[in-house]
C-alpha positions in Angstrom: 64.4 2.9 -0.1 62.5 0.3 -1.9 58.8 0.5 -1.5 57.4 -2.7 -0.3 54.8 -4.1 -2.5 51.4 -4.6 -0.9 50.3 -8.2 -1.0 46.8 -8.6 -2.2 44.8 -10.9 -0.2 43.2 -13.6 -2.2 39.5 -13.8 -1.7 38.5 -17.1 -0.3 35.8 -18.7 -2.4 32.7 -19.8 -0.5 32.5 -23.5 -0.2 29.9 -25.0 -2.5 27.1 -26.8 -0.8 25.9 -28.3 -4.1 22.5 -26.8 -3.9 20.3 -26.2 -6.9 20.3 -22.4 -6.3 23.3 -22.0 -8.6 23.5 -22.9 -12.3 25.0 -26.4 -13.0 27.8 -25.5 -15.4 30.3 -28.1 -16.8 33.0 -27.1 -14.4 30.7 -27.2 -11.3 29.4 -30.6 -12.3 33.0 -32.0 -12.6 33.9 -30.5 -9.1 30.7 -32.0 -7.6 31.5 -35.5 -9.0 35.1 -35.3 -7.7 33.9 -34.5 -4.2 34.0 -37.3 -1.6 30.3 -36.8 -0.8 28.0 -34.9 -3.2 24.5 -35.2 -4.6 26.0 -36.1 -8.1 28.1 -39.1 -9.0 28.0 -39.4 -12.8 27.9 -37.2 -15.9 28.1 -37.5 -19.7 29.7 -34.8 -21.8 29.8 -33.8 -25.5 33.2 -34.1 -27.2 35.0 -30.7 -27.4 38.5 -29.3 -27.3 37.4 -25.8 -26.0 34.9 -26.2 -23.2 33.0 -28.7 -21.0 29.5 -29.3 -22.4 27.3 -31.5 -20.2 24.7 -33.6 -21.8 23.4 -35.5 -18.8 24.2 -35.9 -15.1 22.7 -37.3 -11.9 23.1 -39.4 -8.8 22.5 -43.1 -9.2 23.9 -46.4 -10.3 25.5 -47.3 -13.6 22.1 -47.9 -15.4 21.4 -44.2 -15.3 24.7 -43.4 -17.0 24.1 -46.2 -19.5 20.7 -44.8 -20.5 22.3 -41.4 -21.3 24.7 -42.9 -23.8 23.6 -42.5 -27.5 24.1 -45.3 -30.0 25.1 -42.9 -32.9 27.4 -40.4 -31.1 30.8 -40.4 -29.4 30.5 -39.3 -25.7 32.7 -38.9 -22.7 31.7 -39.6 -19.2 33.0 -39.9 -15.6 31.5 -41.7 -12.6 32.3 -42.0 -8.9 32.1 -45.5 -7.5 31.8 -45.4 -3.7 32.1 -48.6 -1.5 31.7 -49.2 2.2 30.7 -46.9 5.2 32.6 -45.1 7.9 36.3 -45.5 8.0 36.1 -48.2 5.3 34.4 -45.9 2.9 36.4 -45.5 -0.4 35.7 -43.7 -3.7 37.1 -44.4 -7.1 36.6 -42.5 -10.3 36.1 -44.1 -13.7 36.6 -42.3 -17.0 34.6 -43.7 -20.0 35.1 -43.0 -23.7 31.9 -44.1 -25.5 32.5 -44.8 -29.2 29.8 -47.2 -30.3 30.3 -49.5 -33.3 26.6 -48.9 -34.1 27.6 -45.5 -35.6 28.9 -47.1 -38.8 26.3 -49.9 -39.0 24.1 -48.1 -41.5 23.1 -48.9 -45.1 23.8 -45.5 -46.5 27.5 -45.2 -47.5 27.3 -41.4 -47.5 25.9 -41.4 -43.9 28.4 -44.1 -42.9 31.4 -42.1 -44.2 30.1 -39.0 -42.4 29.8 -40.8 -39.1 33.2 -42.4 -39.5 34.8 -39.0 -40.0 32.8 -37.6 -37.0 33.9 -40.6 -34.9 37.6 -40.1 -35.7 37.4 -36.3 -34.9 35.6 -36.8 -31.6 38.0 -39.6 -30.5 40.8 -37.1 -31.2 39.4 -35.0 -28.3 40.1 -37.7 -25.8 43.3 -36.3 -24.4 41.6 -32.9 -23.9 38.5 -34.4 -22.3 40.7 -36.5 -19.9 42.3 -33.3 -18.6 38.9 -31.5 -18.4 36.9 -34.1 -16.5 39.8 -35.8 -14.7 41.4 -36.9 -12.6 40.4 -40.6 -12.5 41.9 -43.9 -11.6 40.2 -46.3 -14.1 39.7 -45.8 -17.9 37.1 -47.6 -19.9 36.9 -47.6 -23.7 33.4 -48.9 -24.5 32.2 -49.7 -28.0 29.1 -51.6 -26.9 26.6 -51.5 -24.0 28.1 -54.8 -22.7 31.2 -52.9 -21.6 29.0 -50.6 -19.5 28.0 -52.8 -16.5 28.6 -52.5 -12.8 30.3 -55.9 -12.4 32.8 -55.1 -15.3 33.7 -51.7 -13.9 34.1 -53.1 -10.3 36.4 -55.8 -11.7 38.5 -53.1 -13.5 38.7 -51.1 -10.3 39.9 -54.2 -8.3 42.6 -54.8 -10.9 43.8 -51.2 -11.0 43.8 -50.0 -7.3 45.1 -51.5 -4.1 42.2 -52.5 -1.8 42.6 -52.0 1.9 41.2 -55.1 3.7 39.0 -57.8 2.3 38.0 -57.7 -1.3 34.5 -58.5 -0.2 34.1 -54.8 0.7 34.2 -53.8 -3.0 31.2 -55.3 -4.6 27.8 -54.4 -6.0 26.0 -54.6 -2.5 28.6 -52.4 -0.9 28.2 -49.9 -3.8 24.3 -49.9 -3.4 24.6 -49.4 0.4 26.9 -46.5 0.0 24.7 -45.1 -2.7 21.6 -45.3 -0.5 23.4 -43.7 2.4 24.4 -40.8 0.2 20.8 -40.4 -1.1 19.3 -40.4 2.4 22.0 -37.9 3.6 21.4 -35.5 0.8 17.6 -35.9 1.0 17.7 -34.9 4.7 20.0 -32.0 3.9 17.7 -30.8 1.1 14.7 -31.1 3.4 16.6 -29.1 6.0 17.5 -26.4 3.5 13.9 -26.3 2.2 12.7 -25.8 5.8 15.3 -23.0 6.4 14.3 -21.4 3.1 10.6 -21.6 4.1 11.3 -20.1 7.5 13.4 -17.3 5.9 10.6 -16.6 3.4 8.1 -16.6 6.2 10.2 -14.2 8.2 10.7 -11.9 5.2 7.0 -12.0 4.6 6.2 -11.1 8.2 8.8 -8.3 8.1 7.3 -7.0 4.9 3.8 -7.1 6.4 5.1 -5.3 9.5 6.7 -2.6 7.3 3.5 -2.2 5.3 1.4 -2.1 8.5 3.8 0.4 10.0 3.7 2.6 6.9 -0.1 2.3 6.9 -0.1 3.4 10.6 2.1 6.3 9.8 -0.2 7.4 7.0 -3.1 7.0 9.4 -1.4 9.0 12.1 -0.5 11.7 9.6 -4.2 11.8 8.4 -5.4 11.9 12.0 -2.9 14.7 12.8 -4.0 16.6 9.8 -7.7 16.1 10.8 -7.0 17.2 14.4 -5.1 20.2 13.1 -8.0 21.2 10.9 -10.4 20.7 13.8 -8.3 22.9 16.1 -8.2 25.6 13.4 -12.0 25.4 13.0 -12.5 25.5 16.8 -10.2 28.4 17.2 -11.9 30.3 14.3 -15.2 29.5 15.9 -14.1 30.8 19.2 -12.8 34.0 17.6 -16.0 34.4 15.7 -18.0 33.7 18.9 -16.1 36.5 20.7 -16.7 38.8 17.8 -20.4 37.8 17.8 -20.5 38.4 21.6 -19.0 41.8 21.2 -21.4 42.5 18.3 -24.2 41.2 20.4 -23.2 43.5 23.3 -23.0 46.4 20.9 -26.4 45.5 19.5 -27.8 45.1 23.0 -26.4 48.5 23.9 -27.9 50.0 20.7 -31.2 48.3 21.3 -31.2 49.5 24.9 -30.5 53.0 23.7 -33.2 52.8 21.2 -35.6 51.4 23.8 -34.7 54.2 26.2 -35.2 56.8 23.4 -38.5 55.2 22.5 -39.5 55.2 26.1 -38.6 58.8 26.5 -40.5 59.7 23.3 -43.5 57.7 24.5 -43.2 59.4 27.9 -43.1 62.8 26.2 -46.0 61.9 23.9 -48.0 60.7 26.8 -47.2 63.9 28.7 -48.2 66.0 25.8 -51.4 63.9 25.3 -52.2 64.3 29.0 -51.6 68.0 28.7 -53.9 68.2 25.6 -56.5 66.0 27.3 -56.4 68.2 30.4 -56.6 71.3 28.2 -59.5 70.0 26.2 -61.2 68.9 29.4 -60.9 72.4 30.8 -62.2 73.8 27.5 -65.2 71.4 27.6 -65.8 72.3 31.2 -65.8 76.0 30.4 -68.1 75.5 27.4 -70.5 73.4 29.5 -70.4 76.0 32.2 -71.2 78.7 29.7 -74.0 76.7 28.2 -75.4 76.0 31.6 -75.4 79.7 32.5 -77.0 80.5 29.2 -79.7 77.9 29.8 -80.4 79.3 33.3 -80.7 82.9 32.2 -82.4 82.1 28.9 -80.5 84.9 27.3 -77.9 84.8 24.6 -74.6 86.3 25.5 -73.3 88.9 23.1 -69.8 87.5 23.4 -68.2 84.2 24.2 -64.8 83.1 25.4 -62.4 82.8 22.5 -61.0 79.6 24.0 -64.4 78.0 23.7 -64.5 78.9 20.0 -61.1 77.4 19.5 -62.0 74.2 21.3 -65.1 73.8 19.2 -63.1 74.6 16.1 -65.6 77.4 15.3 -64.2 80.7 14.0 -67.5 82.7 14.0 -69.5 83.7 17.0 -72.8 83.6 14.9 -72.1 80.1 13.7 -71.5 79.0 17.3 -74.6 80.6 18.6 -76.7 79.1 15.8 -75.4 75.6 16.5 -76.0 76.1 20.2 -79.6 77.1 19.6 -80.4 74.3 17.2 -79.3 71.8 19.8 -81.8 73.0 22.4 -85.0 71.0 22.7 -87.3 73.9 23.1 -85.9 76.0 20.2 -87.9 76.9 17.1 -84.8 76.8 15.0 -84.9 73.8 12.7 -82.0 74.3 10.3 -78.9 76.3 9.8 -77.0 77.0 6.6 -73.2 77.2 7.1 -70.7 78.2 4.5 -67.7 75.9 4.6 -64.4 77.7 4.6 -60.8 76.4 4.7 -59.1 76.8 8.0 -56.9 79.9 8.1 -58.7 81.5 5.1 -61.5 84.2 5.4 
């Protein structure tokens, strides 16, 4: 079985709207001029047998094309002549070969010869240029500016083509009206395109600002989330530390309470011991006073004394005690007593 060959679909080229967004190459200029309605109706090209080299182009009457023709150079041009409006609108294309006689009207023979050679070479490119910038219905060979007039070209068109209707429809006024209609049409179209472009740029700007603001909000939300996370961590840590501190405080309070209780117990013990000692010393003093009172009543010195009294008075010798007791009496003759100091516990 024979395999069927797959047919490749040809990509349809997008219709050119003749805007200035794309580069105006020679091929695009020729296509634009050959359109029934376009923002370009004339162009002048440099002679060449390899490519289309535009030198000047535009949308206007024949005076604009005439101003683009140089007096010392061979050039080729094409122009669309449009007449009438509506269903009577007709377009005709005129091919012009500009070969001015002024090229050879120079005093220098060397320059004259050079220009003549250049003229012959460039005229030889005529057939190639006709194919490149054609098709056309009228051909004009102009050697002087008097052959480049609107009236002359309109007359050539009338003689060449068949005119539908009255010949009065093909004149300079009809050409100017059609030209002004084209200019106003493309001016409105350009204004509309500029407005659409402006709206598109404004929409893109708003979308870009929205994206930037959304990205800033995302960054802000991320920062806020990070900050809140840090705050929660600090709060959690603080709560943990607070619990530890409370436990520590409880332990410290318990320790302090224990210490206070111990101190209270110690104080109570000390007070009890002090009270005991005070009571004991009071009893000793009472016994000493009682003994002294008895001695004063009897007037006689006892030969012995209670050892507890001696201990209370911190006196280890009975003679020393009696001497001190006698010297304290108001009616005693004893004036002084000599006591030998001794360390406690040593004899």
